C-alpha positions as CSV (number, residue, x, y, z in Angstrom):
1,M,66.6,87.4,132.2
2,N,64.3,89.4,129.8
3,P,65.8,92.7,128.5
4,S,64.3,95.8,130.0
5,P,61.9,97.9,127.8
6,F,64.4,100.7,127.9
7,R,67.1,98.6,126.5
8,S,64.8,97.1,123.8
9,R,63.8,100.6,122.6
10,L,67.4,101.7,122.6
11,L,68.3,98.7,120.4
12,L,65.5,99.6,117.9
13,L,66.9,103.1,117.7
14,F,70.4,101.7,117.2
15,Y,69.2,99.4,114.4
16,G,67.4,102.3,112.7
17,A,70.4,104.5,112.9
18,L,72.6,101.8,111.4
19,F,70.2,101.3,108.5
20,S,70.4,105.0,107.8
21,V,74.2,105.3,107.8
22,P,74.8,104.1,104.3
23,L,72.0,106.2,102.9
24,S,73.7,109.5,103.8
25,V,73.6,110.8,100.3
26,N,72.1,113.8,98.5
27,W,69.5,111.7,96.7
28,L,66.2,113.4,97.6
29,S,67.1,117.0,97.7
30,E,70.5,118.3,96.4
31,Q,69.6,121.8,97.7
32,W,68.9,120.6,101.2
33,H,71.5,117.8,101.1
34,F,69.0,115.4,102.4
35,G,70.9,112.5,103.9
36,M,73.4,112.5,106.7
37,L,72.7,116.1,107.9
38,M,68.9,115.4,108.0
39,V,68.7,111.8,109.2
40,S,71.7,109.7,110.0
41,E,73.9,111.9,112.1
42,P,71.0,113.1,114.3
43,L,69.9,109.5,114.8
44,M,73.4,108.6,115.9
45,L,73.4,111.6,118.3
46,L,70.0,110.6,119.7
47,T,71.1,107.0,120.2
48,V,74.3,108.1,122.1
49,G,72.2,110.6,124.1
50,V,69.7,108.0,125.1
51,L,72.5,105.6,126.0
52,G,74.1,108.3,128.2
53,A,70.7,109.0,129.9
54,G,70.3,105.3,130.6
55,L,73.7,105.1,132.3
56,L,73.1,108.2,134.4
57,S,69.6,107.1,135.5
58,G,70.7,103.6,136.3
59,R,68.6,101.9,133.7
60,L,71.7,100.5,132.0
61,P,74.6,99.0,133.9
62,V,78.0,100.7,133.6
63,P,80.7,98.3,132.3
64,R,82.8,97.2,135.2
65,K,86.0,96.3,133.4
66,T,88.2,98.7,131.3
67,Q,89.9,96.8,128.5
68,K,93.2,97.6,126.9
69,L,91.4,98.8,123.7
70,D,89.2,101.2,125.8
71,K,92.4,102.7,127.2
72,L,94.0,103.1,123.8
73,I,90.9,104.8,122.4
74,G,90.9,107.2,125.4
75,L,94.7,107.8,124.9
76,H,94.3,108.7,121.3
77,F,91.3,111.0,121.8
78,G,93.2,112.5,124.7
79,A,96.0,113.4,122.2
80,L,93.3,114.9,119.9
81,L,91.9,116.9,122.7
82,L,95.3,118.3,123.6
83,A,95.8,119.3,119.9
84,T,92.4,120.9,120.0
85,V,93.4,123.1,123.0
86,F,96.4,124.4,121.2
87,S,94.8,124.7,117.8
88,D,94.8,128.1,116.0
89,A,91.1,127.4,115.1
90,P,89.7,125.9,118.3
91,I,86.1,126.0,117.1
92,V,86.9,124.1,114.0
93,S,88.9,121.5,115.9
94,A,86.3,121.2,118.6
95,K,83.6,120.4,116.1
96,Y,85.8,117.9,114.4
97,L,86.7,116.2,117.7
98,A,83.1,116.1,118.8
99,T,82.1,114.4,115.5
100,M,84.9,111.8,115.9
101,V,83.7,111.1,119.5
102,L,80.2,110.6,118.2
103,Y,81.2,108.0,115.6
104,V,83.2,106.0,118.2
105,A,80.5,106.3,120.9
106,F,77.9,105.1,118.4
107,G,79.7,102.4,116.5
108,Y,81.8,101.0,119.4
109,G,80.4,102.4,122.7
110,V,76.7,101.4,122.2
111,P,77.4,97.7,121.6
112,R,80.1,97.8,124.4
113,V,77.7,99.1,127.0
114,L,74.7,97.1,125.9
115,G,76.7,93.9,125.7
116,L,75.0,92.7,122.5
117,Q,74.2,89.0,122.2
118,R,74.6,86.9,119.1
119,S,71.1,87.6,117.7
120,E,71.4,91.3,118.4
121,W,74.8,91.4,116.6
122,M,73.2,89.7,113.6
123,R,70.4,92.3,113.6
124,A,72.9,95.2,113.8
125,V,75.0,93.8,111.0
126,G,71.8,93.1,109.0
127,A,70.6,96.6,109.5
128,I,73.7,98.3,108.1
129,A,73.9,95.6,105.3
130,A,70.3,96.3,104.3
131,G,71.0,100.0,104.2
132,T,74.0,99.3,102.0
133,V,71.9,97.1,99.6
134,V,69.4,99.9,99.3
135,L,72.2,102.3,98.4
136,V,73.5,99.9,95.8
137,A,70.0,99.7,94.2
138,Y,69.9,103.5,94.1
139,V,73.4,103.8,92.5
140,L,72.6,101.2,89.9
141,T,69.4,103.0,89.0
142,Q,71.3,106.3,88.6
143,Q,73.9,104.7,86.4
144,A,71.3,103.2,84.2
145,L,69.6,106.6,83.8
146,Q,72.7,108.8,83.6
147,G,75.5,106.5,82.5
148,I,78.7,105.4,84.1
149,S,80.9,108.2,85.3
150,Y,83.3,109.0,88.1
151,Q,81.4,112.3,88.7
152,L,78.2,110.3,89.5
153,S,80.1,108.1,91.9
154,Y,81.7,111.2,93.5
155,T,78.4,113.0,93.9
156,I,76.7,110.0,95.5
157,A,79.6,109.4,97.8
158,Q,79.4,112.9,99.4
159,P,77.9,112.4,102.9
160,F,76.6,115.9,103.4
161,L,79.3,118.3,102.4
162,E,80.9,118.9,99.1
163,H,84.3,118.9,100.8
164,A,84.0,115.3,102.0
165,H,84.2,112.3,99.8
166,T,85.1,108.6,100.0
167,N,84.8,106.2,97.2
168,L,81.6,104.1,97.4
169,T,83.7,101.0,97.2
170,V,85.2,101.6,100.6
171,M,81.7,101.2,102.0
172,L,80.8,98.2,99.9
173,E,83.9,96.1,100.4
174,P,82.8,94.8,103.9
175,L,79.5,93.8,102.3
176,V,81.3,91.9,99.5
177,L,83.4,90.1,102.1
178,L,80.3,89.2,104.1
179,L,78.5,87.8,101.0
180,N,81.6,85.9,99.9
181,L,81.9,84.3,103.4
182,A,78.2,83.4,103.3
183,L,78.5,81.8,99.9
184,L,81.5,79.8,101.1
185,Y,80.5,78.6,104.5
186,H,76.9,79.4,105.7
187,P,74.7,76.3,105.6
188,F,71.5,78.3,104.9
189,V,73.1,79.9,101.8
190,Q,73.9,76.5,100.3
191,R,70.2,76.2,99.4
192,T,69.6,76.8,95.7
193,R,67.2,79.7,96.0
194,V,69.2,81.4,98.7
195,R,72.4,81.1,96.7
196,V,70.8,82.6,93.6
197,L,69.5,85.5,95.7
198,T,72.9,86.0,97.4
199,T,74.7,85.9,94.0
200,A,72.3,88.5,92.7
201,V,73.1,90.8,95.6
202,L,76.8,90.2,95.2
203,T,76.5,91.0,91.5
204,G,74.9,94.3,92.2
205,V,77.4,95.3,94.8
206,L,80.4,94.3,92.5
207,M,78.8,96.2,89.7
208,V,79.0,99.4,91.7
209,V,82.6,98.6,92.6
210,A,83.5,97.9,88.9
211,F,81.9,101.2,87.8
212,S,83.7,103.3,90.5
213,Y,87.1,103.5,88.8
214,S,88.8,102.9,92.1
215,R,92.2,101.3,91.6
216,A,92.6,100.6,95.4
217,S,89.3,98.8,95.5
218,Y,90.2,96.7,92.4
219,V,93.4,95.6,94.1
220,S,91.7,95.1,97.5
221,L,88.9,92.9,96.2
222,S,91.4,90.8,94.1
223,A,93.5,90.3,97.2
224,Q,90.4,89.4,99.2
225,A,89.4,86.8,96.6
226,L,92.8,85.2,96.6
227,L,93.0,85.0,100.4
228,L,89.6,83.5,100.7
229,L,90.3,80.9,98.1
230,A,93.7,80.0,99.6
231,N,92.2,79.6,103.0
232,A,89.1,77.6,101.9
233,G,90.9,75.2,99.6
234,W,89.4,73.6,96.5
235,A,86.7,71.5,98.2
236,I,85.0,74.6,99.6
237,G,86.4,77.3,97.4
238,R,84.8,75.9,94.3
239,R,81.4,76.9,95.7
240,I,82.1,80.5,94.9
241,L,83.6,80.1,91.5
242,L,80.2,79.9,89.7
243,P,78.7,82.9,91.5
244,W,81.9,84.9,90.6
245,A,81.7,83.8,87.0
246,V,78.0,84.7,86.7
247,S,78.6,88.1,88.4
248,G,81.6,88.8,86.1
249,L,79.7,88.0,82.9
250,F,76.7,90.0,84.0
251,I,78.8,93.0,84.9
252,L,80.6,93.0,81.6
253,A,77.3,92.8,79.7
254,A,75.7,95.6,81.8
255,W,78.8,97.8,81.3
256,Q,78.5,97.4,77.5
257,V,74.8,98.1,77.6
258,V,75.1,101.2,79.7
259,E,78.0,102.6,77.8
260,G,76.0,102.0,74.6
261,V,73.0,103.9,75.9
262,H,75.1,106.6,77.5
263,P,78.3,106.9,75.5
264,N,81.0,108.9,77.3
265,A,83.4,110.4,74.8
266,S,85.6,111.8,77.5
267,Q,86.8,108.3,78.6
268,P,90.1,107.0,77.2
269,S,90.1,104.6,74.3
270,D,91.8,101.9,76.4
271,P,89.6,99.8,78.7
272,K,89.1,101.9,81.8
273,L,90.3,99.3,84.3
274,L,93.6,98.7,82.4
275,H,94.0,102.5,82.0
276,E,93.5,103.1,85.7
277,L,95.8,100.3,86.8
278,S,98.6,101.5,84.5
279,S,98.4,105.0,85.9
280,V,99.3,104.0,89.5
281,S,102.9,105.3,89.3
282,D,102.0,108.4,87.3
283,F,102.3,111.5,89.5
284,S,102.5,114.1,86.7
285,P,99.9,116.9,86.4
286,A,98.2,114.8,83.7
287,N,97.1,112.3,86.4
288,E,95.0,114.6,88.6
289,S,94.3,112.2,91.3
290,N,98.0,111.1,91.9
291,A,99.4,114.6,91.4
292,E,97.0,116.0,94.0
293,R,97.9,113.4,96.5
294,K,101.6,114.0,96.1
295,S,101.0,117.8,96.5
296,R,99.1,117.2,99.8
297,W,101.7,114.8,101.1
298,L,104.6,117.1,100.5
299,F,102.7,120.0,102.1
300,S,101.9,117.8,105.1
301,I,105.6,117.3,105.8
302,D,106.2,121.1,105.7
303,L,103.1,121.7,107.9
304,Y,104.2,119.1,110.4
305,Q,107.5,120.9,111.0
306,Q,105.6,124.0,112.2
307,E,104.0,122.1,115.2
308,P,105.7,118.8,115.5
309,V,104.4,117.9,119.0
310,V,100.7,118.7,119.2
311,G,100.0,119.5,115.6
312,V,98.1,122.4,114.0
313,G,94.7,121.2,115.2
314,P,92.3,118.5,114.3
315,G,90.2,119.2,111.2
316,T,92.2,122.2,110.1
317,F,94.3,120.7,107.3
318,P,91.7,121.4,104.6
319,D,91.7,125.2,105.2
320,R,95.4,125.4,105.6
321,Y,96.0,123.6,102.3
322,L,93.5,125.7,100.5
323,D,95.2,128.8,101.8
324,F,98.5,127.4,100.6
325,V,97.2,126.8,97.1
326,R,95.7,130.3,96.8
327,H,98.9,132.0,97.9
328,S,101.4,129.8,96.1
329,P,101.9,131.1,92.5
330,S,104.0,128.0,91.6
331,H,101.3,125.5,92.6
332,P,99.2,124.0,89.8
333,T,95.6,124.3,90.9
334,Y,94.2,120.9,90.3
335,Y,90.5,120.4,90.0
336,T,90.3,118.5,93.3
337,T,92.2,121.2,95.2
338,L,89.2,123.4,95.7
339,R,87.3,120.5,97.2
340,R,89.6,120.9,100.2
341,M,89.2,117.4,101.8
342,N,92.2,116.0,103.7
343,A,95.8,114.8,103.3
344,H,94.7,111.6,101.6
345,N,96.6,109.7,104.2
346,L,95.3,108.9,107.6
347,Y,98.7,108.7,109.2
348,L,99.9,112.0,107.7
349,D,96.6,113.6,108.9
350,W,97.3,112.5,112.4
351,L,100.9,113.7,112.2
352,V,99.9,117.1,110.9
353,E,96.8,117.8,112.9
354,A,97.6,116.1,116.2
355,G,101.4,116.1,116.0
356,A,103.7,113.3,117.1
357,L,101.4,112.5,120.1
358,G,98.3,112.0,117.9
359,F,100.3,110.0,115.4
360,A,101.9,107.7,118.0
361,T,98.6,107.0,119.8
362,G,96.7,106.5,116.6
363,V,99.3,103.9,115.3
364,M,99.2,102.2,118.7
365,L,95.4,101.9,118.5
366,L,95.3,100.5,114.9
367,G,98.4,98.5,115.5
368,Y,96.9,96.8,118.6
369,L,93.8,95.9,116.6
370,V,95.7,94.4,113.7
371,W,98.2,92.6,116.0
372,R,95.4,91.1,118.1
373,Q,93.6,89.9,115.0
374,L,96.8,88.4,113.4
375,R,97.6,86.6,116.6
376,W,94.1,85.0,116.7
377,A,94.3,84.2,113.0
378,F,97.7,82.4,113.1
379,R,98.0,81.2,116.7
380,W,94.8,79.1,116.5
381,S,92.8,77.5,113.7
382,R,92.0,79.7,110.7
383,T,88.2,79.8,111.0
384,P,86.1,81.7,108.4
385,G,85.4,84.5,110.9
386,R,89.1,85.0,111.8
387,V,90.0,85.1,108.1
388,G,87.3,87.6,107.4
389,F,88.3,89.9,110.2
390,T,92.0,89.7,109.2
391,V,91.2,90.6,105.6
392,Y,89.1,93.5,106.7
393,F,91.5,95.0,109.2
394,L,94.6,94.6,106.9
395,F,92.6,96.3,104.1
396,F,91.8,99.2,106.4
397,L,95.4,99.6,107.6
398,L,96.8,99.6,104.1
399,H,94.1,101.6,102.4
400,S,94.7,104.3,105.0
401,L,98.0,105.1,103.3
402,T,96.1,106.8,100.5
403,Q,92.9,108.0,102.3
404,D,91.8,109.4,105.6
405,F,88.8,107.4,106.9
406,W,88.7,108.9,110.3
407,Q,86.3,111.7,109.2
408,E,84.1,109.6,106.9
409,P,81.0,108.6,109.0
410,R,79.9,105.6,107.0
411,V,83.3,104.0,107.0
412,M,84.0,104.8,110.6
413,V,80.7,103.4,111.9
414,A,81.3,100.2,110.0
415,F,84.9,100.1,111.3
416,W,84.0,100.5,115.0
417,L,81.1,98.1,114.6
418,A,83.6,95.5,113.2
419,V,85.9,96.2,116.2
420,G,83.1,95.4,118.6
421,L,82.0,92.3,116.6
422,Q,85.5,91.0,116.5
423,R,85.7,91.2,120.3
424,F,82.4,89.4,120.7
425,Y,83.4,86.7,118.2
426,E,86.6,85.9,119.9
427,K,85.1,86.0,123.4
428,S,82.4,83.6,122.3
429,R,84.8,81.2,120.8
430,V,87.1,81.2,123.8
431,S,84.0,80.6,126.1
432,A,82.9,77.7,123.8
433,A,86.4,76.2,123.9
434,S,86.6,76.5,127.7
435,A,83.2,74.8,128.1
436,A,84.2,72.0,125.7
437,A,87.4,71.4,127.7
438,V,85.5,71.3,131.0
439,A,82.9,68.8,129.5
440,A,85.7,66.6,128.3
């Protein structure tokens, strides 16, 4: 059956919005914050609005079955809604909740309602990957012109507000995983020209990761590489060793060239990577990043005790922490404090802002996703797809201990898209296995 014109137009809008999501940076007008505020978020809202209109008008079929995952999502957002009702700042909480609903409705709801087929999923993944590649090209251009610095990475990573920030590497790691899997397994990528092009893209993405100074990403990508090699074995795994070696040498050479053109005297004399890795356990004021995290975590425990059941309200932690800093004479005001941001821990943010109910439902939601993926990965054959999804979801679960991704639009759209793609992938494999059994 041919798709309806309404569905086809909605898919084009969906692909366009996905392409714009990684490009939500202040790179055309710093004054007007041209990016998410002007393009991507309105496109997501328009896509979800058109989807809703299609459901109400009967142009799109309403999904008949409610899955366990749908119920867990509804349960968690029900807890967030309850916390919003009892919030001391209901307008702030309502805006925050509406934004979260938008990300889930766009990244998970649109594919769920439309029932994307294989070719449509590939276009969706390709759209967000293409936008990410354009972002990488922009970042590398800025690093060549301005030099390598954490401040540059921080500025580019701001989606549309100076108070929100996520390392660029968190957005790029899914693309690194996708490129690695393609180099290992995809027949089309085994052609010489395609492998050279894929290696060039991988090199550019890894260069941005290397220049980000993100310790979590260094560790995450190293673990990703080891897991992929262990699963692939020598016969297949050796395919990726040459691309990795070429990428590594090119990155080191580019690093030396850029540092020579734009010397940064403020950097430590030790190699930056070694310096960053050695500072993981340093929570003294000398290590601003770690000390600020410790301060927020301790404050989170105190704040949770004030409203242990329903929390202080979604999205209200930044203002409460800033007020605490300003009125606490014994608190050392770190540079990042005035950026507000979050508790730097997704689970603590749930505990503080939505109480025990929000924390429990959130852990149930993420726990179900990871448990289902691990069951698929170890119960049946470890296919490339299952390994890739397992690596991604475990990374998200562990990285959430030091960052709150629930409010980062680019990360959340990619996360919910991965959730829907995971469901489609396993459903397709089960259907194929059933058909093969019947044929036999």
